[in-house]
GUMIKE-364667 format. One line per field, with one value per residue: residue in three letters; x, y, z of N, C-alpha, C, O in turn. Coordinates in Angstrom, 3 decimals, padded with zeros to 6 digits. Example, Ala and Ser with C-alpha at 12.3 -4.5 7.8 and 13.67 -1.06 7.14 Angstrom:
REM GUMIKE-364667
rest [ALA|SER]
nxx [013.190|012.850]
nyy [-005.690|-002.250]
nzz [007.800|007.080]
caxx [012.300|013.670]
cayy [-004.500|-001.060]
cazz [007.800|007.140]
cxx [013.200|012.900]
cyy [-003.300|000.030]
czz [007.800|007.870]
oxx [014.236|013.409]
oyy [-003.319|001.138]
ozz [008.465|008.039]
END
This chain:
REM GUMIKE-364667
rest [MET|THR|TRP|ILE|LEU|ALA|ILE|GLY|GLY|THR|ASP|SER|SER|GLY|GLY|ALA|GLY|LEU|SER|ARG|ASP|THR|ALA|MET|ALA|ALA|ALA|LEU|GLY|VAL|SER|VAL|ARG|PRO|VAL|VAL|THR|ALA|VAL|THR|VAL|GLN|THR|ASN|GLU|ALA|VAL|LEU|ALA|VAL|HIS|PRO|CYS|PRO|ALA|GLN|SER|VAL|ALA|ASP|GLN|VAL|ARG|ALA|ALA|LEU|ALA|THR|PRO|PRO|ARG|PRO|GLY|ALA|VAL|LYS|ILE|GLY|MET|LEU|GLY|SER|ALA|ALA|VAL|ALA|GLU|ALA|LEU|GLY|ALA|VAL|LEU|PRO|ALA|GLY|LEU|PRO|ILE|VAL|LEU|ASP|PRO|VAL|LEU|LYS|ALA|SER|SER|GLY|GLY|THR|LEU|MET|ALA|ALA|ASP|GLY|PHE|GLY|ALA|LEU|LEU|ARG|ARG|ALA|ALA|LEU|VAL|THR|PRO|ASN|LEU|ALA|GLU|LEU|GLU|VAL|LEU|SER|GLY|VAL|PRO|GLY|SER|PRO|GLU|ALA|GLN|ALA|ALA|ALA|LEU|LEU|ALA|LEU|GLY|VAL|ARG|ALA|VAL|LEU|VAL|LYS|GLY|GLY|HIS|GLY|THR|GLY|ALA|GLU|SER|THR|ASP|LEU|LEU|PHE|THR|PRO|ASP|GLY|PRO|PRO|LEU|ALA|PHE|ALA|ALA|PRO|ARG|LEU|ALA|VAL|SER|LYS|ARG|GLY|THR|GLY|CYS|SER|LEU|ALA|THR|ALA|ILE|ALA|CYS|HIS|LEU|ALA|LYS|GLY|SER|SER|LEU|GLN|ALA|ALA|CYS|ARG|ASN|GLY|LYS|GLU|ASP|VAL|HIS|ARG|TRP|LEU|ARG|ARG]
nxx [015.880|016.047|013.439|010.638|007.817|005.247|002.332|-000.458|-002.039|-004.411|-003.861|-005.506|-005.187|-002.628|-000.585|000.485|000.643|000.385|001.005|003.287|004.925|005.790|006.715|009.398|010.879|011.286|012.957|015.232|016.136|014.767|012.271|008.283|005.890|002.622|000.324|-002.722|-004.471|-007.006|-009.007|-008.873|-010.486|-009.067|-008.163|-005.567|-006.310|-008.446|-009.658|-012.251|-013.456|-013.219|-012.518|-012.381|-010.359|-011.231|-010.180|-008.973|-008.640|-006.800|-004.769|-005.048|-003.587|-000.946|-000.339|000.060|001.638|003.636|004.177|005.440|009.474|012.489|012.272|011.083|013.359|012.806|009.693|007.682|005.071|002.199|-000.469|-002.907|-005.629|-007.412|-007.454|-007.899|-006.851|-004.182|-003.508|-004.210|-002.188|000.100|-000.370|000.300|002.567|005.866|008.175|011.913|011.858|012.783|010.807|009.248|008.120|004.990|003.427|000.990|-001.308|-003.396|-004.489|-002.533|-003.939|-006.102|-008.333|-009.027|-007.072|-006.765|-006.658|-005.328|-004.417|-004.194|-002.230|-001.297|000.543|001.915|003.729|005.516|006.915|008.109|011.096|011.602|010.205|008.016|007.324|006.090|006.066|003.679|002.283|003.899|003.547|000.857|000.837|002.715|001.142|002.139|002.731|004.829|008.377|009.959|012.107|010.868|008.755|009.654|011.228|008.710|007.882|010.039|009.987|007.723|008.285|008.945|011.488|012.807|012.631|012.083|012.174|010.462|011.675|010.292|007.591|008.646|010.169|012.932|015.864|016.972|015.901|015.712|015.820|015.752|017.045|015.942|016.908|017.355|020.040|022.174|022.325|020.457|020.894|021.283|019.815|020.295|019.227|018.557|016.267|013.484|011.431|008.931|006.159|005.185|003.113|003.299|005.631|006.164|005.677|007.475|010.184|010.029|009.549|012.546|014.079|013.307|014.094|016.778|017.441|016.648|018.462|020.684|022.046|022.801|020.291|021.249|022.616|020.363|018.699|019.683|020.832|017.828|017.148|018.562|017.834|015.050|015.274|016.722|014.490|012.690|013.934|014.312]
nyy [-011.049|-008.306|-006.961|-005.101|-004.644|-002.798|-000.692|000.635|003.339|002.817|005.451|006.913|008.658|008.010|009.845|009.210|007.217|003.424|003.471|005.235|004.545|002.023|002.355|004.303|002.358|000.243|001.898|001.882|-000.705|-002.462|-004.563|-004.699|-005.711|-005.766|-003.684|-003.393|-000.911|000.742|002.153|004.465|007.655|009.322|012.790|014.561|017.060|016.592|014.665|012.567|009.857|007.787|004.218|002.185|-000.967|-003.412|-004.121|-007.085|-007.871|-006.526|-007.197|-010.225|-010.021|-009.439|-011.607|-013.253|-011.968|-012.434|-014.859|-016.375|-017.181|-015.052|-013.179|-009.745|-006.846|-004.747|-002.693|-000.628|002.176|003.835|004.987|004.481|005.015|004.458|003.758|000.224|-000.730|000.000|-001.064|-004.200|-004.224|-003.950|-006.405|-008.437|-008.027|-009.179|-009.136|-007.212|-006.297|-003.915|-001.047|001.636|004.721|006.614|008.934|009.859|011.761|013.754|013.673|014.925|016.576|017.248|016.430|014.532|011.602|010.416|009.755|011.243|010.145|007.613|005.799|004.241|002.124|001.200|003.715|003.299|001.354|001.554|002.302|004.114|007.489|009.842|012.824|015.319|019.091|020.201|018.095|016.997|019.383|018.643|015.369|015.433|017.487|019.530|023.408|025.025|025.025|023.053|021.093|021.269|019.673|017.629|016.140|016.015|013.792|011.611|011.718|010.151|007.445|007.169|005.830|007.387|010.551|011.593|015.033|016.477|018.976|019.927|021.188|023.942|027.365|028.695|029.134|026.173|023.315|021.391|018.372|016.728|014.757|013.178|011.531|010.039|009.877|011.792|015.512|016.811|015.340|016.639|016.961|018.618|020.117|021.653|024.192|023.595|024.833|023.235|021.402|018.460|015.720|012.899|013.113|012.825|009.820|008.667|009.729|007.971|005.427|005.308|005.482|003.111|001.300|001.568|000.533|-001.824|-002.722|-003.086|-000.705|001.995|003.842|006.773|006.729|005.876|007.743|009.971|009.096|008.662|011.009|012.213|010.691|011.117|013.996|013.834|013.117|014.833|016.651|015.360]
nzz [-000.305|001.938|003.786|004.785|006.995|006.630|007.686|007.694|005.942|002.818|-000.265|-002.437|-004.498|-004.274|-003.223|-000.774|002.226|001.934|-000.868|-001.067|000.820|-000.262|-002.527|-002.086|-000.730|-002.447|-003.746|-002.585|-002.560|-001.227|000.119|000.064|003.123|002.821|005.614|005.857|006.747|006.988|004.382|002.310|000.968|-001.103|-002.222|-003.927|-002.935|-000.899|001.776|001.333|001.966|004.850|005.714|007.655|008.511|010.565|013.615|014.466|011.931|010.838|012.502|011.518|009.479|009.822|011.129|009.070|007.521|008.643|008.351|006.457|006.445|005.791|009.141|009.177|008.730|009.470|011.364|009.650|010.619|010.149|008.853|011.617|012.772|014.751|018.127|018.991|017.112|017.406|019.655|019.000|017.124|018.750|020.371|018.519|017.034|016.904|019.652|019.538|016.993|015.443|015.311|013.672|013.656|012.884|013.697|012.609|012.449|010.933|007.804|004.669|003.051|003.867|007.141|009.841|011.389|013.006|016.843|019.607|022.048|021.151|020.508|022.503|023.927|022.052|021.294|022.663|022.288|020.359|018.115|017.191|016.973|015.183|014.645|013.099|013.617|014.258|015.144|017.193|018.975|019.888|020.809|022.430|024.453|025.760|026.036|024.204|023.503|020.905|022.320|025.198|024.603|022.979|025.531|027.440|025.982|026.035|028.804|029.425|028.559|025.838|023.262|021.339|019.671|016.897|015.781|013.194|010.438|008.613|008.618|009.478|009.337|007.584|006.080|005.801|006.892|009.055|011.154|014.117|016.393|019.628|022.125|025.488|025.940|026.084|024.196|021.694|018.510|015.215|011.754|008.790|006.074|002.834|002.886|000.233|-002.495|-003.159|-002.874|-001.649|-000.695|001.003|002.260|004.845|005.614|003.061|004.579|006.924|006.479|004.721|006.998|008.559|006.264|006.143|008.532|008.944|006.808|009.039|009.600|012.171|014.581|014.348|011.787|010.735|010.465|009.339|006.845|005.880|005.797|003.720|001.337|001.101|000.839|-001.671|-003.460|-002.915|-004.618|-007.127]
caxx [015.885|015.584|011.992|009.781|006.644|004.570|001.280|-000.924|-004.213|-003.954|-004.213|-006.614|-004.266|-001.502|000.680|000.842|000.367|001.187|001.937|004.390|006.218|006.151|007.791|010.673|011.249|011.645|014.366|016.407|016.160|014.083|010.887|007.645|004.996|002.269|-000.921|-003.841|-005.419|-007.703|-008.904|-008.861|-011.150|-008.854|-007.250|-004.673|-007.295|-008.888|-009.713|-013.536|-013.713|-011.891|-012.571|-011.146|-010.247|-011.590|-008.539|-009.104|-008.470|-005.192|-003.879|-004.990|-002.731|000.174|000.184|000.166|002.977|004.752|004.005|006.645|010.632|012.830|011.562|011.498|014.047|011.672|008.533|007.220|003.474|001.930|-002.121|-003.540|-006.717|-008.260|-006.793|-008.155|-005.893|-003.010|-003.845|-003.753|-000.551|000.877|-000.717|000.623|004.024|007.186|009.665|012.783|012.011|012.912|009.553|008.907|006.378|005.110|002.785|-000.277|-002.784|-003.971|-003.705|-001.948|-004.999|-007.152|-009.359|-008.579|-007.225|-005.807|-006.772|-003.291|-004.603|-004.637|-001.185|-001.585|001.745|003.065|004.593|006.746|007.611|008.244|012.498|011.545|008.577|008.662|006.227|006.280|006.259|002.546|001.948|004.493|002.777|-000.653|001.211|003.217|000.401|003.222|003.059|006.814|009.816|009.799|012.817|010.121|007.909|010.096|011.526|007.521|007.312|010.747|009.681|006.701|009.278|009.084|012.536|013.565|011.973|012.762|010.936|011.087|011.477|009.633|007.088|009.040|010.972|014.323|016.233|017.340|014.851|016.195|014.982|016.037|016.923|016.424|017.257|017.633|021.491|022.279|021.630|020.053|021.544|020.912|020.323|019.728|019.161|018.741|014.486|012.962|010.168|009.135|005.253|004.740|002.664|003.858|007.233|006.482|005.723|008.895|011.058|010.090|009.809|013.228|014.478|012.806|014.341|017.890|017.414|016.571|020.009|021.863|022.507|022.457|019.424|021.869|022.724|019.547|017.982|021.029|020.785|016.997|016.572|019.302|016.761|014.192|015.750|016.980|013.109|011.849|014.512|013.663]
cayy [-009.523|-007.463|-006.643|-004.405|-004.924|-001.639|-000.712|002.040|003.626|003.093|006.340|006.417|009.433|008.033|010.207|008.918|005.832|002.596|003.641|006.137|003.408|000.547|003.230|004.785|001.094|000.017|002.735|001.139|-001.722|-003.300|-005.344|-004.424|-006.852|-004.527|-004.575|-002.063|-000.256|001.907|002.344|006.348|008.010|011.312|013.233|015.493|018.417|016.957|013.696|012.027|009.156|006.700|002.994|001.508|-001.938|-004.032|-004.122|-008.160|-007.949|-005.702|-008.464|-011.558|-009.689|-009.236|-013.008|-013.796|-011.464|-012.702|-016.726|-016.667|-016.679|-014.454|-012.425|-008.394|-006.410|-003.442|-002.394|000.884|001.826|004.683|005.644|003.221|005.008|003.960|002.627|-001.055|-001.098|000.271|-002.323|-005.519|-004.772|-004.323|-007.971|-008.726|-007.673|-009.738|-008.357|-007.263|-005.804|-001.892|-000.486|003.288|004.832|008.114|009.103|010.317|012.465|014.371|013.776|016.494|016.812|017.148|015.289|013.919|010.480|009.667|010.579|011.755|009.570|006.543|004.948|003.602|001.410|001.562|004.579|003.094|-000.045|002.407|002.382|005.745|007.985|010.407|013.328|017.008|020.526|020.218|016.245|017.129|019.745|017.390|014.412|015.913|017.887|020.336|024.481|025.831|024.416|021.326|020.819|020.847|018.856|015.495|015.451|015.143|012.254|010.859|011.416|008.974|006.192|006.854|005.487|008.215|011.243|012.449|015.946|016.650|020.447|020.564|022.681|025.002|028.395|029.151|028.281|024.872|022.099|020.458|017.112|016.747|013.430|013.582|010.764|009.894|009.881|013.114|016.504|015.892|015.402|017.637|016.846|019.365|020.230|023.027|023.600|023.366|024.993|022.139|020.946|017.003|014.478|011.957|013.034|011.931|008.098|008.338|009.076|006.631|003.947|005.349|005.123|001.788|000.416|001.500|000.150|-003.431|-002.987|-003.120|001.143|002.654|004.912|007.780|006.652|005.178|008.868|010.737|008.831|008.655|012.461|012.437|010.136|011.943|015.230|013.542|012.653|016.142|017.349|014.649]
cazz [-000.047|003.068|003.503|005.889|007.549|006.477|008.058|007.207|004.834|001.128|-000.701|-003.591|-004.971|-004.397|-003.011|000.674|002.544|001.359|-001.879|-000.630|001.310|-001.226|-003.869|-001.256|000.001|-003.855|-004.489|-001.513|-002.862|000.061|-000.486|001.471|002.878|003.545|006.046|005.358|008.473|006.488|003.029|002.532|000.066|-001.192|-003.410|-003.356|-002.267|000.118|002.302|000.741|003.189|005.184|006.089|008.352|008.804|011.920|014.369|014.176|010.222|011.210|013.071|010.844|008.189|010.845|011.221|007.416|006.721|009.147|008.120|005.667|006.949|006.864|009.626|008.684|009.005|010.368|010.279|009.617|011.129|009.282|009.568|011.868|012.904|015.491|019.460|018.783|015.553|017.824|020.808|018.236|016.930|020.351|020.681|017.827|016.540|017.955|019.925|019.588|015.881|015.298|014.974|013.659|014.077|012.252|014.582|011.660|013.178|010.135|006.566|004.479|002.242|005.010|007.801|011.181|010.756|014.538|018.367|020.126|022.720|020.331|020.635|023.812|024.378|020.685|021.556|023.781|021.795|018.995|018.130|016.679|016.893|014.094|014.796|012.864|014.847|015.279|015.752|018.464|020.341|020.594|021.416|023.762|025.931|026.113|025.489|024.336|022.158|020.154|023.323|025.744|024.108|023.018|026.271|027.598|025.713|026.774|030.141|029.382|028.421|024.425|023.604|020.850|018.744|015.388|015.015|011.498|010.532|007.295|008.363|009.944|008.913|007.623|004.813|005.418|007.308|010.063|011.935|015.764|017.066|021.011|023.000|026.927|026.108|025.322|023.624|020.113|017.152|014.208|010.437|008.040|004.556|001.968|002.335|-001.577|-002.445|-003.298|-002.012|-001.570|000.344|001.238|002.515|006.355|005.011|002.607|006.018|008.175|005.561|004.870|008.074|008.465|005.944|006.884|010.304|008.463|006.567|009.900|010.514|013.275|014.273|013.999|010.870|009.318|010.413|008.545|005.363|005.240|005.625|002.601|000.653|000.906|-000.094|-003.447|-003.636|-003.520|-005.731|-008.398]
cxx [015.433|014.469|011.568|008.201|005.726|003.011|001.114|-002.063|-003.582|-005.101|-004.994|-005.849|-003.040|000.149|000.793|000.755|001.278|001.534|002.876|005.470|006.757|007.724|009.167|011.136|011.646|013.020|015.493|016.403|016.016|012.515|009.662|006.643|003.942|000.652|-002.009|-004.593|-006.339|-007.752|-009.775|-009.192|-010.211|-007.812|-006.218|-004.887|-007.794|-009.269|-011.754|-014.289|-013.055|-013.024|-012.189|-011.557|-010.536|-010.042|-007.898|-008.382|-006.861|-004.463|-003.592|-003.777|-001.102|000.834|000.369|001.366|004.061|005.132|005.246|007.962|011.121|011.970|012.061|012.731|013.826|010.703|008.125|005.627|003.543|000.562|-002.314|-005.440|-007.990|-007.109|-006.687|-007.206|-004.279|-002.942|-003.324|-002.345|000.418|000.991|000.343|002.078|004.887|007.750|010.446|012.847|011.607|011.455|009.903|007.964|006.152|003.959|001.377|-001.270|-003.917|-003.447|-003.405|-003.077|-006.395|-007.756|-008.483|-008.431|-007.031|-006.061|-005.711|-003.727|-004.465|-003.975|-001.098|000.465|002.536|003.757|005.696|007.909|008.237|010.343|012.451|010.263|008.925|007.376|006.887|005.676|004.816|001.832|002.712|003.985|001.666|-000.299|001.738|002.286|000.835|003.209|004.624|007.003|009.533|011.060|012.095|009.051|008.428|010.744|010.199|007.331|008.663|010.533|008.305|007.161|009.262|010.479|013.557|012.711|012.863|011.888|011.575|010.560|011.134|008.707|007.015|009.659|012.336|014.799|016.942|016.148|015.566|015.399|016.070|015.517|017.198|015.777|017.591|019.295|022.090|022.078|021.342|020.873|020.553|021.046|019.302|019.995|018.689|017.112|014.743|011.562|009.392|007.608|004.598|003.920|003.308|005.658|007.491|006.463|007.286|009.851|011.176|010.341|011.687|014.374|014.971|013.651|016.335|018.304|017.643|017.825|021.373|022.011|022.089|021.418|020.313|021.847|021.642|018.698|018.604|020.639|019.141|016.479|017.586|017.962|015.650|013.998|016.038|015.693|012.463|012.074|014.712|012.128]
cyy [-009.247|-006.824|-005.948|-004.984|-003.758|-001.417|000.605|001.973|003.425|004.504|006.592|007.204|008.899|008.617|010.176|007.034|004.672|002.524|004.446|005.250|002.736|001.412|003.763|003.459|000.141|000.693|002.756|000.047|-002.976|-003.081|-004.703|-005.606|-005.655|-004.798|-002.753|-001.889|000.414|001.657|003.961|006.527|009.119|011.511|014.049|016.863|018.237|015.116|013.309|011.183|008.435|005.647|002.262|-000.150|-002.181|-004.722|-005.634|-008.530|-007.391|-007.086|-010.024|-010.833|-009.282|-010.523|-013.706|-013.357|-012.129|-014.761|-016.859|-016.690|-015.961|-013.366|-010.922|-007.953|-005.349|-003.145|-000.799|001.313|003.598|005.430|004.088|003.763|005.119|002.984|001.069|-001.501|-001.342|-000.847|-004.053|-005.425|-004.662|-006.086|-008.497|-008.952|-008.062|-008.765|-008.131|-006.756|-004.522|-001.542|001.445|003.714|006.324|008.183|009.770|010.504|012.936|014.179|015.339|016.636|016.877|016.456|014.659|012.941|009.697|010.337|010.541|010.967|007.599|005.530|004.424|003.593|001.265|002.420|004.703|001.918|000.247|002.224|003.899|006.155|009.503|011.830|014.816|017.479|019.963|018.445|016.118|017.654|018.813|016.210|014.757|016.555|019.074|021.440|024.564|024.998|023.199|020.761|020.082|019.638|017.007|015.361|015.219|013.582|011.043|010.555|010.220|007.895|005.963|007.023|006.853|009.069|011.791|013.423|016.340|018.536|020.759|021.170|024.043|026.103|028.329|028.324|026.890|024.334|021.296|019.417|017.218|015.905|014.082|012.261|010.344|009.968|011.261|014.050|016.287|016.595|016.127|017.124|017.629|019.376|021.446|023.343|024.175|023.790|024.380|021.542|019.842|016.266|013.619|012.309|012.726|010.330|007.795|008.983|008.289|005.923|003.758|004.784|003.998|000.809|000.576|001.148|-001.157|-003.811|-002.930|-001.696|001.640|003.059|006.203|008.314|006.595|006.790|010.338|010.419|008.571|009.928|012.727|011.867|011.010|013.423|015.013|013.528|014.342|016.968|017.311|015.479]
czz [001.579|002.984|004.955|005.555|007.477|006.880|007.932|006.622|003.452|001.100|-002.557|-004.333|-005.422|-003.928|-001.223|001.142|002.141|000.438|-002.133|-000.337|000.344|-001.859|-002.957|-001.119|-001.419|-004.149|-003.615|-001.883|-001.704|-000.575|000.826|001.520|003.434|004.503|006.044|006.704|008.385|004.516|003.166|000.920|-000.190|-002.227|-003.130|-002.955|-000.831|000.661|002.073|002.175|003.764|005.830|006.521|008.540|010.235|012.413|013.872|012.953|010.148|011.758|012.556|009.702|008.820|010.676|009.987|007.010|007.085|009.479|007.442|006.124|005.878|007.927|008.981|008.866|010.150|010.090|010.802|009.772|010.903|009.952|010.169|012.290|014.121|016.898|019.365|017.892|016.536|018.747|020.131|017.938|017.889|020.620|019.635|017.350|017.630|018.437|019.752|017.922|016.178|014.725|014.660|013.069|013.507|012.699|013.372|012.083|012.070|008.478|005.570|003.284|002.944|005.930|008.990|010.840|012.289|016.151|018.637|020.868|022.472|020.593|021.214|023.690|023.386|020.852|021.829|023.386|020.637|019.135|018.466|016.509|016.002|013.775|013.745|013.984|015.004|015.632|017.396|019.759|020.452|021.105|022.746|025.172|026.276|025.618|025.515|023.256|021.559|021.302|024.082|025.400|023.982|024.170|027.341|027.198|025.813|027.933|030.138|028.884|026.577|024.277|022.359|019.555|017.161|015.226|013.693|011.718|009.509|007.077|009.351|008.941|008.774|006.028|005.013|006.580|007.772|011.128|013.197|015.890|018.697|021.402|024.238|026.518|026.164|024.479|021.699|019.036|015.622|012.167|009.496|006.569|003.601|002.194|001.171|-001.439|-003.492|-002.293|-002.399|-000.606|000.374|002.124|004.091|005.968|004.581|004.178|006.543|007.209|005.074|005.734|008.246|007.459|005.864|007.820|009.478|007.748|007.701|010.564|011.543|013.426|014.077|012.532|009.431|009.849|009.361|006.950|004.651|004.979|004.030|000.982|000.298|-000.216|-001.340|-004.191|-004.054|-004.684|-006.949|-008.948]
oxx [014.623|014.387|012.097|007.638|005.233|002.309|001.946|-002.901|-002.470|-006.163|-004.543|-005.525|-002.469|001.305|001.180|000.808|002.500|002.412|003.376|006.551|007.952|008.944|010.180|012.266|012.448|013.982|016.505|017.070|016.726|011.896|009.912|006.418|004.270|-000.075|-001.823|-005.144|-006.808|-006.926|-010.756|-008.645|-010.461|-006.999|-005.976|-004.008|-007.744|-009.096|-012.490|-015.137|-011.972|-014.097|-011.521|-012.709|-010.192|-009.205|-006.865|-007.566|-005.963|-003.642|-002.661|-003.100|-000.233|001.984|000.886|002.129|005.068|005.800|006.120|007.916|010.423|011.017|013.141|013.444|014.375|010.353|008.233|004.875|004.418|000.440|-002.072|-006.366|-009.070|-006.351|-005.599|-006.779|-003.513|-002.093|-002.460|-001.472|001.493|001.958|001.331|002.606|004.878|007.888|010.772|013.993|010.651|011.159|010.605|007.184|007.040|003.179|000.693|-002.169|-005.101|-002.332|-003.904|-002.421|-007.505|-007.806|-007.293|-009.231|-007.186|-005.569|-004.940|-003.302|-004.590|-004.502|-000.590|001.296|003.751|004.892|006.589|009.037|008.834|010.827|012.902|009.346|009.961|006.643|008.066|005.076|004.697|000.948|002.338|003.888|001.767|-001.080|001.305|002.480|000.148|003.630|005.414|006.260|008.691|011.025|012.151|008.729|008.047|011.115|010.390|006.866|008.441|010.740|008.171|006.240|009.502|011.012|014.739|012.216|013.954|010.833|012.736|009.774|011.494|008.476|006.121|009.680|013.008|014.341|017.604|015.514|016.121|014.443|017.143|014.314|018.022|014.623|018.792|019.749|023.020|021.439|022.000|021.292|019.377|022.084|018.086|020.867|018.451|016.481|015.668|010.723|009.207|007.809|003.674|004.356|004.152|006.547|008.590|007.524|008.109|010.074|012.244|011.536|012.225|015.263|016.139|013.872|017.022|019.478|018.801|018.318|022.569|022.085|020.883|020.848|019.676|021.465|021.697|017.650|018.028|020.267|018.965|015.574|017.111|017.502|015.491|013.324|015.709|015.664|011.984|011.328|015.043|011.508]
oyy [-009.911|-006.018|-006.233|-005.464|-003.635|-002.172|001.512|001.072|003.809|004.767|006.197|006.501|009.119|008.226|011.149|006.013|004.741|001.682|004.508|005.130|002.762|001.269|003.370|003.469|-000.767|000.137|003.440|-000.494|-003.939|-002.237|-004.376|-006.352|-004.802|-005.764|-001.545|-002.704|000.882|001.209|004.377|005.985|010.083|010.796|014.243|017.682|019.036|014.292|013.954|011.538|008.260|006.001|001.439|-000.560|-001.361|-005.446|-005.741|-009.451|-007.869|-007.776|-010.786|-011.698|-008.839|-010.731|-014.823|-014.022|-012.418|-015.478|-017.539|-015.558|-016.026|-012.757|-010.812|-008.870|-005.155|-003.136|-000.148|000.741|004.390|006.101|003.000|002.972|005.705|002.026|000.544|-002.654|-002.305|-001.680|-004.815|-006.211|-005.259|-006.785|-009.035|-010.064|-007.654|-007.669|-009.266|-006.812|-004.067|-001.886|002.216|003.277|007.165|007.428|010.401|009.669|012.622|014.461|016.452|016.969|016.573|015.324|014.372|012.595|008.491|011.424|009.826|010.081|006.679|004.455|003.424|004.480|001.185|002.065|005.518|001.641|-000.583|002.037|004.605|005.480|010.142|011.784|015.168|016.927|019.185|018.054|015.482|017.166|018.099|015.796|014.442|016.334|019.776|021.321|024.301|024.465|022.429|019.537|018.853|018.786|015.922|014.187|014.318|012.606|009.837|009.417|009.497|007.104|004.874|007.981|007.134|008.445|012.200|013.148|016.463|019.134|021.873|021.723|024.774|025.801|027.938|027.450|026.586|025.249|020.444|019.792|017.809|015.678|014.918|011.894|010.140|010.362|010.929|013.540|015.722|017.726|015.972|017.008|017.482|018.719|022.394|022.539|024.933|023.373|024.921|021.257|019.864|016.371|013.581|011.497|012.458|009.729|007.116|007.989|007.724|005.723|002.653|003.986|003.609|-000.353|-000.386|001.332|-001.550|-004.928|-002.798|-001.516|001.696|002.879|006.866|009.380|006.873|006.761|011.317|011.223|008.358|010.121|013.557|012.515|011.521|013.785|015.837|013.854|014.802|017.617|018.182|015.049]
ozz [002.226|002.057|006.029|004.571|008.598|006.207|007.987|006.621|003.090|001.664|-003.633|-005.290|-006.490|-004.090|-000.576|000.456|002.012|000.250|-003.256|-000.913|000.049|-001.766|-003.536|-001.607|-001.199|-004.679|-003.774|-001.000|-001.411|-001.223|001.986|000.567|004.259|004.272|006.198|007.444|009.423|003.721|003.782|-000.040|000.534|-002.813|-001.938|-002.687|000.104|-000.238|002.820|002.994|003.207|006.319|005.895|008.678|011.087|011.873|013.210|012.965|009.456|011.153|012.819|009.147|008.069|010.290|010.008|006.310|006.438|010.224|007.980|006.606|004.866|007.441|008.399|009.273|011.234|008.909|011.841|008.983|011.254|010.976|009.648|012.109|014.198|016.744|019.601|017.946|016.495|018.427|020.565|018.306|017.825|020.925|020.137|017.337|018.791|017.893|019.405|017.475|016.805|013.581|015.314|012.223|013.650|012.119|014.177|012.185|012.194|008.039|005.734|002.297|002.508|005.450|008.864|009.971|012.482|016.453|017.996|020.126|023.281|020.881|020.705|023.495|023.561|020.531|021.596|023.792|019.952|020.251|019.367|016.041|016.185|012.787|013.786|014.907|015.950|016.395|018.382|020.885|021.450|021.962|023.854|026.367|027.018|024.467|026.422|022.432|022.020|021.171|024.115|026.229|024.420|024.203|028.158|027.787|025.704|028.354|031.125|028.681|026.054|024.837|022.554|018.616|016.763|014.654|013.303|012.454|009.128|006.002|009.777|007.748|009.728|005.292|004.021|007.104|007.078|011.807|013.073|015.767|019.066|021.180|024.063|027.592|026.898|023.558|020.826|018.788|015.294|011.516|009.374|006.001|004.349|001.507|000.879|-000.641|-004.582|-001.112|-003.213|000.541|-000.522|002.380|004.577|006.137|005.194|004.868|006.782|006.996|005.018|005.434|008.220|007.801|005.522|008.140|009.339|007.903|007.441|011.780|011.781|012.350|013.259|012.049|008.233|009.204|008.888|006.096|003.452|004.166|003.255|000.042|-000.810|-001.181|-002.192|-005.377|-005.090|-005.418|-007.753|-009.920]
END
């Protein structure tokens, strides 16, 4: 069975993190081997505490997950919590695996989970980075339009950026895929009058699942957007 390596935090409310990763992957017929970076104590309204895992423990979990063949089809990275964990992952993850990095800086229920400068070389290792509008501004350090901010990340060596439009306005929620190869591609869906936590986790995981099944990056982003939209409608 196709599987992905899902790296992130636990969420005691079940609304985000590895719980959401596993649920989305299961819906797409993909299994998950989880690597825990932190145990968070949170409800739907607030982060009450964060207990990070040591970087060595995270690296050891990755080695153990990879010890049994076959190799994963892709890697999804969510909450890291520290630059030390990001550095450890950069050292332990094998070359050649497509990585989808959801740069979690804050929890939807509140609370800072990662410093913007903590991702280091992982940003350039990833096949795709999936910031929302607020994360894009912080990561790029550039004021202005999403186009200028995404261009700044690409200039740093980031391979592709999918800017999520869920926090925007308008009748449609439009995600924009930026690569060095040409103009951005838009993936739009009607904006729904629902509010759910874990949408970022779900999207990055769905994209990783489609990459693991052999889809191109463009197709994986398009299909992942449709998967999340179906989940929100339900």
